[in-house]
N, C-alpha and C positions, 0 to 999 in steps of 0.2 A: 503494501499499499505505499501508495507516493506521501512526503510530507506535507504538512500544510505552508501556505507560502504566505511569508509573514514580511508585511514591506512598511516602511517607514512614509510620512506625508510626504518628505523629501523625495523618496524613491517614486512615489506617485505621482508626485509633480515634474520629474523628469521623463516620466514612461509618457503621460501626457505630452509633454513638450516634441517629446520624439515622435510620437503617435502622429502628430499636429504639423510636423518638419519645421518645429522651430527650434530646435538644438541643432546648432552648428558646432562642430567638435575645433574648431577653430576659435571659437570665442566663449567658452565655458567658464563660467565662475568656479573655483574651488569645490563649493558645495555640490554643483550640479555634475562636476568631473567623478567626485567619491560618490555619488549616488549613482551614477549611470553605470559605473564599475561595479557597483555592488549589486546592482540589477543583472548587469549582464553576469555575472559570476554565479548568481542563483539560477538564471535561465538556463544557464550552460550545463549547471549541477541537474537542475532536472531533466533537460533534454537527455543528459547522459544517465540519471536513474530511470526514465521511463522508456529508453533506448531510442526516443521520436526524432531519428536525426531527419527523416524525408518529411514526419508530420509538422516539423517547425518551419519547414522550406523557406524562404529567404527574409522573412523578417521575424529573427528571433526574439525582437523586442514585444512584437505584436502579438505571436504564439503566446507568449509566456504571460502577457496580459489577458488573452483570453483565456488560460487557464485560470489566473488569478481569479477573474471574472465569474466562471464556471462555479468554482470554490465558494465563491462569497453569495453567490444564488443558493447554494446548497445550505448554507448555514454552518 
């Protein structure tokens, strides 16, 4: 069984910015860089845990966010 995905408010903010195309890797504030790095690590770990290499597609963050939202809907 997969672990529960836990995200901080800052991590949710950078995911939102990333999905809207507003996160520019060349102009990140320190907190944004730390948050997106943490999200990426969590997403890669989940992808490995689920062996979801094909399922995650070409947008790891969008895939991870959909997993988080599904988890939230389940309660």
